[in-house]
N, C-alpha and C positions, 0 to 999 in steps of 0.2 A: 555383228557390226564390223564393217571394214575399218581398218586402222585409220584413225583420225590424223590428219596432218596439222602442223602448227597453224597454217593458214585457215583451215576449217574451224579450228577452235577460236582463233582470233576473231573470226567473223561472228562469234557468238558472245563476245565479252563486252560487258559494261565495266570499263576501267574506273574504279570508284574511289572517291575521297570525300568522306562525310564526317571526318573528325572535327569536333567543335573548335579545335585550336588551329585548323587549317587557315593559311594566309593566301592572299592573292598570288604571291610568288609560288606557293605550293601548288595551287591550281594551274598556274601557267606551266609548271614542270610536269604536272599530270597530263596536260594536253600534249606537250612535246613527247612525253614517253608513249602516250597512246598512239601518236602518229608513227613513231619509230617501230612500235610493235605491230602496227597494222590492225588494231582492234576496231570494233564497230562503233563504240560509244564511250563517252565519259559521263560519269554520274557525279554531280556535285550538289552541295547545299544550295537552297534557293537564294540565299543572300549573296552567292557568288555570281548570280545572273545580273545582266546579260553576259554571256561568255562567247568570245570569239574563238571558234574552233572549226575552221573550214575543213570540209571533208569528213567530219565526225558527227555522229548523232549526239545531241546534247540532252541528257536526262537529268532530272532532279527529283526531289522528294516532297511530300506533303503530309502533314500530321506526324512528322518523324521526330523521334523514334517510338514514342509511346502509343500513338493513336488516340490518346485521350484529349483530343481537341474537338470542339464543336464542329459538326459537319459543315456548317456555313463557313467556319474559319478554314477548314481544309479546302473547301471549294474555292474560296477567295485566294488562298495561297496557290492553288493549282492554276487558277485563271491568270493570276499575275505572272506566274512562271511562264505560261504559254505566251502571254503578251510580251514577255522579255526574251522570247526566242527558244524556249524549251521545246524539244521535239517529243519528249516522253516525260510522264510524271508517274512516280512510284508512290502511291498513297498507302498509309497504314490504317487498317481497320481498327475499330474499337474492339480490342482483343477481349476485354472483359465481357462485352456483349456476346461474343462467340463462345466464351467459356460458360456463360450462363444459359446458352442455348437460345438467345434472342436473335435469330437469324433475320427476322424482319428489320431489326435495327441495323444489322450489318448491311442488308440490302439497301436500306434507305440512305445510309452513310455513303455507300459507293455511288448510288444514283445521283446524290447531291453533287459529288465531285465530278462525275461524268457530265452532268448537265452544265455545271459551271465552266468546264473546259470546252465544251462543245466537241466537235470532231476534228479539231485542228492538231491534236497530238494523241499519241498512244497513251493508254492508261494501264498501268500495272498495279495490281492489288496485293499488298503485303499482308499475309495472314498470320505470320509468326507461328509457323507450323509446330515448332518444338514445344509450344505452350498449349497445344490443342490435342484433343482426342482425335482418333481417326474419323469418327462420325462428324465431328466439328470441322475437320479439314474438308471433308466432302461437301458439307453444307455451305461453307464459306466459298468454295470454288463454284458451286452452283449459283450462289448469290452474285458472285463476280460476273459470271456469264450472263445472268438475267439482267444485270445492271448495265451491260454493254462494255465491260472491260475488255482489253485486248490480251492481257497476261494475268496469270496468278503467280505470285512470288513467295518463296518460302519464308524469308526472314529479313529483319533489319540488320542483323549482325551485332546488335547491341543488347539483346535480351539474354538474361542469365540462363534461360532454359537451353540455349544453344542455337545453332544455325541450321544449315541444310542437312538433310539426311536422305539417303537413297530411298528409304521406305516412304518418306513423305513425298518426295518427287514422283515416285512411281504411282502413288495413290492420287496425287494431283493430276498427273498426266492421264491416268485411266478415267478420272472424273470428267475432265474437259475434252477428252477424246480428239485432240488435234484441232478443236475449234478455237481454242485460245492457246497462246504460248505459255510455257512454264519456265520461270526464271528461278534458278537455284542460287542462293547467296548466303553468306555467313559461314566463315570458318573453312573456306575452300582454299587450301594452301599448296596442294600438290597436283601434279598431272594425273596421278592415279585416282585421286578423289574426284577430279573434274571428269575423267573418263567414265567413272562409275555413275556419276549423276547424269551425264549425257546418255549413257546406255539406259538409264531408268526413265528417261523421257524429257530431260531438261533441254530447252531450245535456246536458252540464254543463260549466261553465267555472270553473276555480280562478283567481281574480284578486286581486291586491293593489291594482291601480289601477282598481278598478271604475268610479269616477266618470269617469275619462278615457275608458275604453272605451265606456261608455253614452252619453256626450255625442255620439258619432259616429253614433248611431242616431236616427231620427226619433221624436218624441214621439207 
C-alpha cells in the first residue's frame, strides 16, 4: 500500500463524541475541530440532533451502546435522526442474538431499521466484533448485506471485550468483498493502529482522538 497522507486518512474519519456527559458546547467544539482537521464526518448522540455542521457529514447512532432495544425502537430512533438531518446512522445489533447463533433475528433487526430509515441515509451496522466468534462475525456481515446496509462496523467503543482489531477488520472486509464499507472503531489511538486497520480493509475510521492519529501521517 502506498503511504497514506494526512488528507487521505482525514477523508475516512468519523470524528466522534458519544460520551453520555457530552454537552452542546462539547459538540460545537467537536464540529469546529472536525472542520479544522478536514475530516469527513462528525458522529454524535441522537439527542444532539439537529446539528448544524455545513460541509461535514452528520452521523449518529441507534440502539447504542448495548443493542438491547426493541427493533421498532431502533427503527424509530433511526427514522427520527434522519428526519432531523442525520446523513448516516450507526445501529447496534442484538449482540446476544449473534452470540446465540440466531442470525435470522440479527437480519430482522437490521431490516427493521433499514425500512424505517428508507434510503435517505447510509446505514452502518455495529456488530461488536470483539464479543463474537469468527463464524458469528461472518454471519453478521452477511446479514447486514442482505438487509441492505451500507457498512459493517466493528465496535461501539463501549464494550468491555474491546474495540477494533486487525483480524476482525480483515475478516469483515473479506466477507463483504468491497460491496459494503468497513468501519473500524473503538480504541484506535495512534497512526500506526489506524494504518494497520486501513491496510486490513477498513474504509472508514471512528475516532475520538482524530488529531492525535492524523499527526502521525505526512502532510
